[in-house]
C-alpha positions as a Markdown table, in Angstrom:
| # | Residue | x | y | z |
|---|---|---|---|---|
| 1 | Met | -18.3 | 6.9 | -0.5 |
| 2 | Ser | -17.5 | 10.5 | 0.5 |
| 3 | Ala | -17.0 | 13.2 | -2.3 |
| 4 | Lys | -13.3 | 12.4 | -2.9 |
| 5 | Ser | -12.3 | 11.1 | -6.1 |
| 6 | Cys | -10.5 | 7.4 | -6.5 |
| 7 | Trp | -8.0 | 6.4 | -8.7 |
| 8 | Leu | -6.0 | 3.3 | -9.6 |
| 9 | Val | -2.4 | 3.3 | -10.1 |
| 10 | Lys | -0.3 | 0.4 | -11.8 |
| 11 | Ser | 3.2 | -0.7 | -10.8 |
| 12 | Glu | 5.5 | -3.8 | -11.4 |
| 13 | Pro | 6.0 | -5.3 | -8.2 |
| 14 | Ser | 9.8 | -6.1 | -9.0 |
| 15 | Ser | 10.1 | -2.3 | -9.4 |
| 16 | Tyr | 7.8 | -0.7 | -6.8 |
| 17 | Ser | 5.7 | -3.3 | -4.9 |
| 18 | Trp | 3.2 | -2.1 | -2.2 |
| 19 | Asp | 5.4 | -3.7 | 0.5 |
| 20 | Asp | 7.7 | -0.9 | -0.6 |
| 21 | Leu | 5.5 | 1.7 | -0.4 |
| 22 | Val | 4.1 | 0.5 | 3.4 |
| 23 | Arg | 8.2 | 0.5 | 4.2 |
| 24 | Asp | 8.6 | 3.9 | 2.7 |
| 25 | Lys | 5.5 | 5.3 | 4.3 |
| 26 | Arg | 5.6 | 7.6 | 1.3 |
| 27 | Thr | 6.6 | 7.8 | -2.4 |
| 28 | Arg | 6.9 | 10.3 | -5.6 |
| 29 | Trp | 4.6 | 8.9 | -8.4 |
| 30 | Asp | 6.9 | 10.1 | -11.3 |
| 31 | Gly | 7.9 | 8.8 | -14.7 |
| 32 | Val | 4.7 | 8.6 | -16.1 |
| 33 | Arg | 4.9 | 9.4 | -19.8 |
| 34 | Asn | 1.2 | 9.1 | -21.2 |
| 35 | Phe | -0.6 | 12.3 | -21.7 |
| 36 | Glu | -3.7 | 10.8 | -20.3 |
| 37 | Ala | -2.3 | 9.3 | -17.3 |
| 38 | Arg | -0.9 | 12.7 | -17.0 |
| 39 | Asn | -4.0 | 14.2 | -17.0 |
| 40 | Asn | -5.0 | 12.0 | -14.5 |
| 41 | Leu | -2.4 | 12.8 | -12.0 |
| 42 | Arg | -2.8 | 16.5 | -12.5 |
| 43 | Ala | -6.5 | 15.9 | -11.6 |
| 44 | Met | -6.0 | 14.1 | -8.2 |
| 45 | Lys | -6.5 | 15.9 | -5.3 |
| 46 | Lys | -5.0 | 15.7 | -1.6 |
| 47 | Gly | -7.0 | 12.9 | 0.0 |
| 48 | Asp | -7.8 | 11.1 | -2.9 |
| 49 | Leu | -7.8 | 7.5 | -2.5 |
| 50 | Val | -5.5 | 5.2 | -4.7 |
| 51 | Leu | -5.7 | 1.8 | -5.8 |
| 52 | Tyr | -2.5 | -0.2 | -6.3 |
| 53 | Tyr | -2.3 | -2.3 | -8.8 |
| 54 | His | 0.3 | -4.9 | -9.2 |
| 55 | Ser | 1.2 | -5.2 | -13.3 |
| 56 | Gly | 3.4 | -7.9 | -14.7 |
| 57 | Glu | 3.3 | -10.6 | -12.0 |
| 58 | Gly | 0.4 | -10.7 | -10.1 |
| 59 | Lys | -2.3 | -8.5 | -11.7 |
| 60 | Glu | -3.9 | -7.8 | -9.0 |
| 61 | Ile | -5.0 | -5.0 | -6.8 |
| 62 | Val | -3.5 | -5.1 | -3.4 |
| 63 | Gly | -3.8 | -1.7 | -1.1 |
| 64 | Ile | -5.3 | 1.7 | -1.0 |
| 65 | Ala | -3.1 | 4.4 | -0.8 |
| 66 | Lys | -4.0 | 8.0 | -0.5 |
| 67 | Val | -2.7 | 11.6 | -2.5 |
| 68 | Val | -0.4 | 13.5 | -0.1 |
| 69 | Thr | 0.9 | 15.7 | -2.1 |
| 70 | Val | -1.2 | 17.1 | -5.4 |
| 71 | Gly | 0.7 | 17.1 | -9.3 |
| 72 | Tyr | 3.8 | 19.1 | -9.9 |
| 73 | Pro | 6.5 | 19.2 | -12.4 |
| 74 | Asp | 7.9 | 15.8 | -12.3 |
| 75 | Pro | 11.8 | 16.0 | -11.5 |
| 76 | Thr | 12.7 | 12.8 | -13.4 |
| 77 | Ala | 11.3 | 14.6 | -16.7 |
| 78 | Lys | 14.5 | 15.6 | -19.0 |
| 79 | Asp | 12.2 | 17.1 | -21.5 |
| 80 | Gly | 8.4 | 17.8 | -21.8 |
| 81 | Asp | 5.7 | 18.9 | -19.4 |
| 82 | Trp | 5.1 | 16.0 | -17.2 |
| 83 | Thr | 3.6 | 15.5 | -13.5 |
| 84 | Ala | 4.2 | 13.9 | -10.5 |
| 85 | Val | 2.4 | 13.1 | -7.2 |
| 86 | Asp | 3.0 | 11.7 | -3.8 |
| 87 | Leu | 1.3 | 8.8 | -2.6 |
| 88 | Ala | 1.0 | 7.4 | 1.0 |
| 89 | Pro | -0.2 | 3.6 | 2.3 |
| 90 | Asn | -3.7 | 3.7 | 3.6 |
| 91 | Lys | -4.7 | 0.4 | 4.0 |
| 92 | Pro | -3.8 | -3.3 | 2.5 |
| 93 | Leu | -6.7 | -5.1 | 0.8 |
| 94 | Ala | -7.9 | -8.0 | 3.3 |
| 95 | Arg | -7.9 | -10.1 | -0.4 |
| 96 | Pro | -6.4 | -9.0 | -3.7 |
| 97 | Val | -8.7 | -8.2 | -6.4 |
| 98 | Ser | -7.1 | -10.1 | -9.4 |
| 99 | Leu | -7.7 | -8.8 | -13.1 |
| 100 | Thr | -9.6 | -12.0 | -14.0 |
| 101 | Asp | -12.3 | -10.9 | -11.0 |
| 102 | Leu | -12.3 | -7.5 | -12.6 |
| 103 | Lys | -13.1 | -8.8 | -15.9 |
| 104 | Lys | -15.9 | -11.1 | -14.6 |
| 105 | Asn | -17.8 | -8.6 | -12.9 |
| 106 | Lys | -20.0 | -6.6 | -15.4 |
| 107 | Ala | -19.9 | -3.4 | -12.9 |
| 108 | Leu | -16.2 | -3.5 | -13.7 |
| 109 | Gly | -16.3 | -3.5 | -17.4 |
| 110 | Asp | -15.5 | 0.2 | -18.0 |
| 111 | Leu | -12.4 | 0.3 | -15.8 |
| 112 | Ala | -9.5 | 1.4 | -17.5 |
| 113 | Val | -7.5 | -1.3 | -16.1 |
| 114 | Val | -10.0 | -3.9 | -18.2 |
| 115 | Arg | -10.6 | -1.7 | -21.2 |
| 116 | Lys | -7.3 | 0.2 | -21.7 |
| 117 | Pro | -4.6 | -2.3 | -20.2 |
| 118 | Arg | -1.3 | 0.0 | -21.0 |
| 119 | Ile | -3.0 | 2.9 | -18.9 |
| 120 | Ser | -1.0 | 3.4 | -15.6 |
| 121 | Val | -3.0 | 6.1 | -14.0 |
| 122 | Ser | -6.9 | 5.9 | -14.3 |
| 123 | Pro | -10.2 | 6.9 | -12.4 |
| 124 | Val | -12.1 | 4.8 | -10.8 |
| 125 | Gly | -16.0 | 5.5 | -10.0 |
| 126 | Ala | -17.6 | 5.5 | -6.8 |
| 127 | Glu | -19.7 | 2.2 | -7.6 |
| 128 | Glu | -16.8 | 0.6 | -8.9 |
| 129 | Leu | -14.8 | 1.4 | -5.8 |
| 130 | Asp | -17.6 | 0.0 | -3.6 |
| 131 | Thr | -17.5 | -3.3 | -5.8 |
| 132 | Ile | -13.8 | -3.5 | -5.9 |
| 133 | Leu | -13.7 | -3.1 | -1.9 |
| 134 | Ala | -16.8 | -5.6 | -1.7 |
| 135 | Leu | -14.9 | -8.0 | -3.7 |
| 136 | Ala | -11.9 | -7.5 | -1.5 |
| 137 | Gln | -13.7 | -8.1 | 1.5 |
| 138 | Thr | -12.4 | -4.9 | 2.7 |
| 139 | Lys | -14.1 | -1.6 | 4.4 |
| 140 | Leu | -12.5 | 1.8 | 4.1 |
């Protein structure tokens, strides 16, 4: 993997699915009201990869997006210091990677989606990304 960072974002498919992102070609990732997740949004750089995870129904990573606009004030925030970024779809995974698959793989035991299931934006290490891509039978 290149020097770019990788992240995982979670969304209920009934609220905003991977297919919605593909249809829209770009979206503002806003509404995050958790300090750790907000700080992760702030750490994102243009071009970073973002694994798109369907939470709730599905519970699986389904696609790869990219950061196209770095952190800026979240326009949906009525109070507080919150951040949004813009994402665009990169490619779908050839095979979705379920939460069960992630939990079964020892190399992925430190992923926040496994350890801290409530956090909506989290970092993914280079080796973790490589493992997920292998499970998904997908190349960058």
